[in-house]
C-alpha positions in Angstrom: 72.4 70.2 73.5 72.9 73.2 71.3 75.4 75.7 72.6 74.2 79.1 73.4 75.5 81.8 71.1 78.0 84.2 72.5 76.8 87.8 72.0 74.7 90.5 73.6 71.7 88.2 74.1 73.7 86.0 76.5 75.0 88.9 78.5 72.2 89.5 80.9 73.6 88.9 84.3 71.6 88.7 87.5 72.0 91.5 90.0 74.7 90.8 92.6 74.8 92.2 96.2 77.5 94.7 97.1 80.8 93.4 98.4 82.3 94.7 101.6 85.8 94.6 102.8 88.5 95.7 100.3 89.1 99.3 99.6 87.2 100.3 96.4 90.3 101.2 94.4 92.0 97.8 94.9 91.8 95.4 91.9 89.4 92.5 92.0 91.3 89.1 91.7 89.9 85.6 91.8 91.1 82.1 90.9 88.4 79.8 89.7 90.3 76.6 89.0 88.0 73.6 89.3 89.0 70.7 91.5 90.8 67.9 89.8 91.8 70.0 86.8 93.0 67.7 84.0 94.7 68.7 80.7 92.5 69.1 77.6 95.3 67.9 75.3 98.8 66.3 75.5 101.9 68.3 74.9 103.1 71.8 75.8 100.6 74.5 76.4 100.0 77.0 73.6 99.5 80.4 75.3 98.3 83.6 73.8 97.3 87.0 75.2 94.6 88.9 73.3 93.3 92.3 74.3 91.0 95.1 73.3 91.8 98.6 74.6 90.2 102.0 74.0 92.3 104.3 76.2 95.3 102.2 76.7 94.4 100.9 80.1 93.8 97.2 79.1 96.8 97.3 76.8 99.1 98.2 79.7 97.8 95.3 81.8 98.2 93.0 78.8 101.8 94.1 78.4 102.5 93.5 82.1 101.1 89.9 81.7 103.1 89.2 78.6 106.5 90.6 79.7 109.2 89.0 77.4 107.7 85.5 77.7 104.3 85.3 76.0 102.9 86.4 72.6 100.8 89.5 72.8 98.0 90.3 70.2 95.8 93.3 69.8 92.3 92.2 69.1 92.2 93.6 65.6 95.2 91.4 64.6 94.5 88.4 66.8 95.0 84.9 65.3 92.3 82.3 65.3 91.6 81.2 68.9 92.0 77.6 67.8 95.8 78.3 67.8 95.8 78.4 71.6 95.0 76.2 74.6 95.2 78.9 77.2 94.0 82.4 76.3 94.3 85.5 78.5 91.5 87.7 77.2 91.6 91.5 78.0 88.6 93.8 77.6 87.3 97.2 78.6 83.9 97.8 80.0 81.2 99.8 78.2 77.7 100.1 79.6 78.3 97.4 82.1 79.4 94.8 79.5 82.7 93.8 77.8 83.3 95.9 74.7 81.5 94.6 71.6 84.7 93.8 69.6 85.8 91.4 72.4 82.3 89.8 72.4 82.6 89.1 68.7 86.0 87.5 69.0 84.8 85.4 71.9 82.1 83.9 69.8 84.8 81.7 68.2 86.4 80.5 71.4 85.4 77.0 72.4 86.9 74.4 74.7 89.8 76.6 75.9 91.2 77.5 79.3 90.7 81.2 79.9 92.2 83.9 82.1 90.1 87.1 82.1 91.4 90.6 82.7 89.7 93.9 82.2 89.6 97.6 83.1 86.7 100.0 83.9 85.9 103.3 85.4 83.9 101.9 88.3 85.2 100.4 91.5 86.4 96.8 90.8 84.5 95.4 93.8 81.2 97.2 93.0 78.0 95.4 92.1 78.3 97.1 88.6 81.7 95.5 88.1 80.6 92.2 89.4 77.6 92.1 87.1 79.9 92.6 84.1 82.2 89.8 85.3 79.3 87.5 85.8 77.9 88.2 82.3 81.4 87.7 80.8 81.8 84.4 82.7 78.4 83.1 81.6 79.1 83.9 78.0 82.4 82.1 77.8 81.3 79.1 79.8 78.4 78.6 77.4 80.9 77.6 74.8 82.6 74.9 76.9 85.5 77.0 78.1 87.1 76.9 81.5 87.8 80.1 83.4 90.8 79.7 85.7 91.4 83.3 86.8 89.9 86.8 86.7 91.4 90.2 87.2 89.6 93.6 87.1 91.1 97.0 87.9 90.3 100.7 87.6 91.3 102.6 84.5 91.2 106.1 83.2 87.8 106.9 81.6 88.1 108.1 78.0 87.6 111.9 77.9 85.4 111.7 74.8 83.1 109.3 76.7 82.9 111.8 79.6 82.1 114.6 77.3 79.4 112.7 75.6 77.9 111.8 78.9 77.9 115.4 80.0 76.1 116.5 76.8 73.4 113.9 77.2 73.0 114.6 80.9 72.8 110.9 81.7 75.4 110.9 84.5 75.5 114.1 86.5 78.9 115.0 87.8 78.3 114.6 91.6 81.1 114.9 94.1 81.1 111.2 94.6 81.5 110.5 90.8 84.2 113.2 90.5 86.2 111.5 93.2 85.9 108.1 91.6 87.0 109.5 88.2 89.9 111.2 89.8 91.0 108.0 91.4 90.4 106.1 88.1 92.8 108.5 86.3 95.6 107.1 88.5 95.1 103.6 87.2 96.2 101.1 86.1 99.2 101.6 88.4 102.2 99.6 89.5 100.2 97.8 92.2 97.6 96.8 89.6 100.2 95.4 87.3 101.8 93.4 90.2 98.4 92.0 91.2 97.6 91.1 87.6 100.9 89.3 87.1 100.5 87.4 90.4 97.0 86.2 89.4 98.3 85.2 85.9 101.2 83.3 87.4 98.9 81.4 89.7 96.9 80.4 86.7 100.1 79.2 85.0 101.1 77.3 88.2 97.7 75.6 88.3 98.2 74.3 84.8 101.8 73.4 85.5 100.4 70.9 88.0 98.9 69.1 85.0 102.2 68.9 83.3 101.1 71.2 80.4 103.2 74.3 80.7 106.6 72.8 80.0 
């Protein structure tokens, strides 16, 4: 079977229903480890964190994941994905999809274990955010990767993007939107970083059960 290419054409996610429960500003966290997870290769796990960031939001989350333990790579200087077994991939959301630079890098990722993390100006549990995650997941799974964890949190919206939107009149500044943007400006925060690290650690613990992180 021919693998589906990873690019804008494969990022058409179905609509998802709204999710109830958590407060909208809380990060979205999910572990997706398949049952009976087995190692893809023998030996220690080669781990890399690769991120794309426009306003610095995703970069801050990436730094929280890396700490002093893991190599951290900005997307423009990222090594070939073949150098890693587990990749933490950080992205920012534009028009409901991962940024285009991330999409292009992901085209070369095949047969890897993946931890996804991203930031956006919409509520992390909203249908908009979930459509983006669903499209991202579909794109990476198409190339034989395994997604073991996902993290998504609010992030400050780039002022230039807001100004462009105002000029075009595409997104009127309603009271509801102004409140969301004001909350987004406070993120990512310490609570977001702690939640991201906890999700990342759980992914590492899952793989440790296969004997591959030592």
